C-alpha positions as YAML, in Angstrom:
chain: A
units: angstrom
residues:
- id: 1
  name: MET
  ca: [-14.23, 2.54, 23.74]
- id: 2
  name: ARG
  ca: [-10.82, 4.07, 23.97]
- id: 3
  name: LYS
  ca: [-12.11, 7.49, 23.06]
- id: 4
  name: LYS
  ca: [-14.98, 7.22, 25.70]
- id: 5
  name: ILE
  ca: [-12.41, 6.68, 28.42]
- id: 6
  name: ARG
  ca: [-9.95, 9.63, 27.22]
- id: 7
  name: GLU
  ca: [-13.16, 11.98, 27.23]
- id: 8
  name: THR
  ca: [-14.18, 10.94, 30.54]
- id: 9
  name: THR
  ca: [-10.61, 11.45, 31.81]
- id: 10
  name: ASN
  ca: [-10.38, 14.68, 30.09]
- id: 11
  name: ASP
  ca: [-13.66, 15.57, 31.47]
- id: 12
  name: SER
  ca: [-12.43, 15.04, 35.02]
- id: 13
  name: LEU
  ca: [-9.15, 16.77, 34.67]
- id: 14
  name: SER
  ca: [-11.12, 20.01, 33.31]
- id: 15
  name: LEU
  ca: [-13.15, 19.68, 36.53]
- id: 16
  name: ARG
  ca: [-10.08, 19.14, 38.84]
- id: 17
  name: LEU
  ca: [-8.09, 22.04, 37.11]
- id: 18
  name: ARG
  ca: [-11.59, 24.59, 37.41]
- id: 19
  name: LEU
  ca: [-12.00, 23.37, 40.83]
- id: 20
  name: ALA
  ca: [-8.48, 24.53, 41.56]
- id: 21
  name: GLY
  ca: [-8.89, 28.07, 40.01]
- id: 22
  name: LEU
  ca: [-7.19, 27.48, 36.59]
- id: 23
  name: ARG
  ca: [-8.97, 27.64, 33.31]
- id: 24
  name: PRO
  ca: [-8.48, 24.09, 31.45]
- id: 25
  name: THR
  ca: [-6.73, 25.46, 28.43]
- id: 26
  name: ARG
  ca: [-5.67, 22.80, 25.89]
- id: 27
  name: GLN
  ca: [-1.94, 22.98, 26.76]
- id: 28
  name: ARG
  ca: [-2.87, 22.66, 30.60]
- id: 29
  name: SER
  ca: [-5.36, 19.88, 29.70]
- id: 30
  name: GLU
  ca: [-2.68, 17.93, 28.08]
- id: 31
  name: LEU
  ca: [-0.11, 18.37, 30.47]
- id: 32
  name: ALA
  ca: [-2.38, 17.65, 33.36]
- id: 33
  name: ASN
  ca: [-3.16, 14.30, 31.58]
- id: 34
  name: LEU
  ca: [0.45, 13.46, 31.36]
- id: 35
  name: LEU
  ca: [1.08, 14.25, 34.88]
- id: 36
  name: PHE
  ca: [-1.91, 12.50, 36.51]
- id: 37
  name: ARG
  ca: [-2.75, 9.58, 34.38]
- id: 38
  name: ASN
  ca: [-0.37, 7.17, 35.95]
- id: 39
  name: GLY
  ca: [-0.60, 7.61, 39.70]
- id: 40
  name: ASP
  ca: [1.72, 9.35, 41.99]
- id: 41
  name: ARG
  ca: [5.14, 10.41, 40.35]
- id: 42
  name: HIS
  ca: [8.27, 12.61, 40.67]
- id: 43
  name: LEU
  ca: [9.51, 14.73, 37.51]
- id: 44
  name: THR
  ca: [11.22, 17.74, 36.48]
- id: 45
  name: ALA
  ca: [10.12, 20.19, 33.62]
- id: 46
  name: GLU
  ca: [12.36, 18.66, 31.38]
- id: 47
  name: ILE
  ca: [11.23, 15.19, 31.80]
- id: 48
  name: LEU
  ca: [7.28, 16.35, 31.29]
- id: 49
  name: HIS
  ca: [8.54, 18.32, 28.36]
- id: 50
  name: ALA
  ca: [10.23, 15.26, 26.75]
- id: 51
  name: GLU
  ca: [6.94, 13.04, 27.46]
- id: 52
  name: ALA
  ca: [4.88, 15.79, 25.76]
- id: 53
  name: MET
  ca: [7.11, 15.69, 22.86]
- id: 54
  name: ALA
  ca: [6.89, 12.20, 22.71]
- id: 55
  name: GLU
  ca: [3.03, 12.34, 22.73]
- id: 56
  name: GLY
  ca: [3.15, 15.06, 19.93]
- id: 57
  name: ILE
  ca: [1.98, 17.59, 22.22]
- id: 58
  name: LYS
  ca: [3.56, 20.90, 21.02]
- id: 59
  name: VAL
  ca: [4.18, 22.81, 23.84]
- id: 60
  name: SER
  ca: [7.31, 24.97, 24.63]
- id: 61
  name: LEU
  ca: [9.82, 24.05, 27.75]
- id: 62
  name: ALA
  ca: [8.83, 27.61, 29.06]
- id: 63
  name: THR
  ca: [5.23, 26.61, 29.10]
- id: 64
  name: VAL
  ca: [5.82, 23.61, 30.78]
- id: 65
  name: TYR
  ca: [7.83, 25.50, 33.63]
- id: 66
  name: ASN
  ca: [4.89, 28.11, 33.75]
- id: 67
  name: THR
  ca: [2.16, 25.20, 34.02]
- id: 68
  name: LEU
  ca: [3.95, 23.45, 36.63]
- id: 69
  name: HIS
  ca: [4.35, 26.44, 38.72]
- id: 70
  name: GLN
  ca: [0.59, 27.40, 38.41]
- id: 71
  name: PHE
  ca: [-0.26, 23.91, 39.24]
- id: 72
  name: THR
  ca: [2.06, 23.96, 42.43]
- id: 73
  name: GLN
  ca: [0.22, 27.30, 43.59]
- id: 74
  name: ALA
  ca: [-3.19, 26.12, 42.88]
- id: 75
  name: GLY
  ca: [-2.46, 22.82, 45.09]
- id: 76
  name: LEU
  ca: [-2.09, 20.17, 42.58]
- id: 77
  name: LEU
  ca: [1.50, 19.66, 42.69]
- id: 78
  name: ARG
  ca: [4.17, 19.84, 45.29]
- id: 79
  name: GLN
  ca: [7.54, 21.26, 44.43]
- id: 80
  name: VAL
  ca: [10.58, 19.67, 45.86]
- id: 81
  name: VAL
  ca: [13.81, 21.46, 45.78]
- id: 82
  name: VAL
  ca: [16.78, 18.97, 45.84]
- id: 83
  name: ASP
  ca: [19.53, 21.56, 44.94]
- id: 84
  name: ALA
  ca: [19.99, 24.95, 43.78]
- id: 85
  name: THR
  ca: [19.61, 23.46, 40.18]
- id: 86
  name: ARG
  ca: [16.92, 20.96, 40.21]
- id: 87
  name: SER
  ca: [13.53, 20.88, 41.17]
- id: 88
  name: TYR
  ca: [11.04, 17.96, 41.13]
- id: 89
  name: PHE
  ca: [7.19, 18.06, 41.21]
- id: 90
  name: ASP
  ca: [5.24, 15.64, 43.07]
- id: 91
  name: THR
  ca: [1.97, 14.64, 42.29]
- id: 92
  name: ASN
  ca: [1.42, 13.16, 45.88]
- id: 93
  name: MET
  ca: [0.00, 15.92, 47.90]
- id: 94
  name: GLY
  ca: [-0.07, 13.96, 50.94]
- id: 95
  name: ASP
  ca: [2.20, 14.50, 54.13]
- id: 96
  name: HIS
  ca: [5.46, 12.41, 53.21]
- id: 97
  name: GLN
  ca: [9.32, 12.80, 52.77]
- id: 98
  name: HIS
  ca: [11.74, 11.76, 50.02]
- id: 99
  name: PHE
  ca: [14.87, 10.10, 49.41]
- id: 100
  name: TYR
  ca: [16.89, 11.51, 46.52]
- id: 101
  name: CYS
  ca: [19.43, 9.24, 44.85]
- id: 102
  name: GLU
  ca: [22.22, 11.34, 43.97]
- id: 103
  name: ASP
  ca: [23.69, 8.92, 41.22]
- id: 104
  name: GLU
  ca: [20.44, 8.58, 39.46]
- id: 105
  name: GLY
  ca: [18.97, 12.05, 39.81]
- id: 106
  name: ALA
  ca: [15.81, 10.18, 41.06]
- id: 107
  name: LEU
  ca: [13.57, 11.19, 43.62]
- id: 108
  name: MET
  ca: [11.41, 8.65, 45.57]
- id: 109
  name: ASP
  ca: [8.77, 8.83, 48.31]
- id: 110
  name: ILE
  ca: [10.09, 7.54, 51.77]
- id: 111
  name: PRO
  ca: [7.41, 4.67, 52.96]
- id: 112
  name: ASP
  ca: [5.03, 5.72, 55.51]
- id: 113
  name: SER
  ca: [7.06, 3.82, 58.23]
- id: 114
  name: GLY
  ca: [9.97, 6.02, 57.37]
- id: 115
  name: ILE
  ca: [10.33, 9.74, 58.56]
- id: 116
  name: MET
  ca: [7.87, 11.41, 60.80]
- id: 117
  name: VAL
  ca: [7.97, 15.05, 61.17]
- id: 118
  name: ASP
  ca: [5.48, 16.83, 63.73]
- id: 119
  name: ALA
  ca: [5.53, 20.34, 62.27]
- id: 120
  name: SER
  ca: [3.69, 21.48, 65.46]
- id: 121
  name: ARG
  ca: [7.06, 21.17, 67.32]
- id: 122
  name: PHE
  ca: [8.69, 23.97, 65.26]
- id: 123
  name: VAL
  ca: [8.29, 27.62, 66.53]
- id: 124
  name: PRO
  ca: [8.26, 29.76, 63.63]
- id: 125
  name: PRO
  ca: [9.43, 33.51, 63.66]
- id: 126
  name: ALA
  ca: [7.20, 36.08, 64.73]
- id: 127
  name: GLY
  ca: [4.30, 36.87, 61.96]
- id: 128
  name: THR
  ca: [4.69, 33.54, 60.08]
- id: 129
  name: THR
  ca: [3.18, 30.00, 59.86]
- id: 130
  name: VAL
  ca: [4.80, 26.60, 59.35]
- id: 131
  name: GLN
  ca: [3.44, 25.64, 55.92]
- id: 132
  name: ARG
  ca: [5.13, 22.12, 55.44]
- id: 133
  name: VAL
  ca: [8.24, 20.27, 56.51]
- id: 134
  name: ASP
  ca: [10.04, 18.82, 53.57]
- id: 135
  name: VAL
  ca: [12.89, 16.32, 54.24]
- id: 136
  name: VAL
  ca: [15.05, 15.21, 51.55]
- id: 137
  name: VAL
  ca: [17.33, 12.19, 52.55]
- id: 138
  name: ARG
  ca: [20.36, 12.28, 50.12]
- id: 139
  name: VAL
  ca: [21.41, 8.53, 49.18]
- id: 140
  name: LYS
  ca: [24.35, 7.05, 46.85]
- id: 141
  name: HIS
  ca: [24.76, 3.50, 45.70]
- id: 142
  name: SER
  ca: [27.58, 1.89, 47.68]
...
């Protein structure tokens, strides 16, 4: 039964990649499985690489970075830059904002009742359009 569930998951992930305009290579499919199998989450390339290694998936950190950026450009992930040295990739593509816990280096969704941002209120420079508004609220343990 386990094999059948995995085949179904892999088939749906392959379709998801194809619909996003990406060829479902072995590495993309394996990384997609790690990314999307447990619901919405936030992770760095280093976290995903460590998960891949723990699962016995042979992939370089550079390939993980490239794949995350390809998934982001294809609209499968959202990149959240918390500072000049750290970016997270978010599997939740809905409109939402984030808490960033500086003590733990953890990114969390702000519940729906949190911050509401009306992107239509921003007047962008001539020749541009607002794509999305990201709010990252930085928190520390007191």
